[in-house]
C-alpha positions in Angstrom: -1.0 -3.1 12.3 -2.9 -6.1 10.8 -0.5 -8.5 9.2 -1.8 -11.3 6.9 0.6 -13.8 5.3 -0.7 -16.4 2.8 1.1 -19.0 0.7 0.1 -20.2 -2.8 1.4 -23.7 -3.6 3.5 -23.5 -0.5 3.1 -24.0 3.2 3.8 -20.9 5.4 6.0 -22.4 8.2 6.5 -20.5 11.5 10.2 -19.9 10.4 9.0 -18.2 7.2 6.3 -16.3 9.1 8.9 -15.0 11.7 11.3 -14.1 8.9 8.7 -12.0 7.0 7.6 -10.3 10.2 11.1 -9.4 11.1 11.8 -7.9 7.7 8.5 -6.0 7.6 8.9 -4.7 11.1 12.3 -3.1 9.9 10.4 -1.4 7.1 7.3 -0.4 9.0 9.4 1.2 11.7 10.0 4.2 9.3 6.3 5.0 8.9 3.6 5.0 11.7 0.5 5.2 9.6 0.3 1.6 8.3 -3.1 0.1 8.8 -2.7 -3.4 7.2 -0.1 -5.5 5.4 -1.0 -8.4 3.1 1.9 -10.8 2.0 1.5 -13.5 -0.6 4.3 -16.0 -1.0 4.1 -18.3 -4.0 6.0 -20.8 -6.1 5.9 -20.7 -9.9 8.0 -23.5 -11.4 11.6 -22.6 -10.3 10.8 -19.0 -9.2 9.9 -18.1 -5.7 7.7 -15.0 -5.6 6.9 -12.6 -2.8 4.3 -9.9 -3.0 3.2 -7.4 -0.4 0.5 -4.7 -0.3 0.9 -2.1 2.4 -2.2 -0.1 3.2 -1.3 3.3 4.5 -3.7 6.3 5.0 -4.5 7.6 1.5 -2.5 5.1 -0.5 -1.8 1.4 -1.1 1.8 0.5 -1.8 2.4 -2.7 -3.8 5.7 -4.4 -4.2 6.8 -7.8 -5.7 10.1 -9.6 -6.0 11.2 -12.9 -7.5 14.2 -15.1 -7.0 15.2 -18.8 -7.0 15.4 -18.7 -3.2 12.3 -17.6 -1.1 14.4 -15.9 1.5 16.3 -13.9 -1.1 12.9 -12.8 -2.7 11.7 -11.7 0.8 15.0 -9.8 1.2 14.5 -8.0 -2.2 11.0 -7.3 -1.3 11.8 -5.7 2.0 14.5 -3.5 0.3 12.0 -2.3 -2.5 9.3 -1.7 0.1 11.7 0.2 2.3 12.5 2.6 -0.6 8.9 3.1 -1.5 7.8 3.8 2.1 10.5 6.3 2.5 9.5 8.0 -0.8 6.0 8.2 0.3 6.9 9.5 3.7 9.1 12.2 2.1 6.3 13.2 -0.2 3.8 13.6 2.7 6.3 15.7 4.8 7.2 17.8 1.7 3.5 18.6 1.1 3.1 19.5 4.7 6.1 21.9 4.6 4.8 23.6 1.5 1.4 24.1 3.1 3.1 25.7 6.1 5.2 28.0 3.9 2.1 29.1 2.0 0.3 29.9 5.3 3.3 31.8 6.6 3.5 34.0 3.5 -0.3 34.9 3.6 
């Protein structure tokens, strides 16, 4: 997995980098087919914004979250991303099951 973390109007410290990696490792653990992850952390006035694009085979999953605290926005981002990755995984397995059912009835 290729992980790229960038900051807009903010310096990405090693502590922030480690925190993002820990949160994303928890999410990526659910799904093996992740090829690249691009994280953008930015500051817009009083709002801290975190965005992530996860490249999986056949689809790109984009999630963003905003909060007054950067760590809270990263937490919200990880929760949203976890739900979307699980939803994508369920769709993939459901399509595979239906294809197997069709082959068995033919």
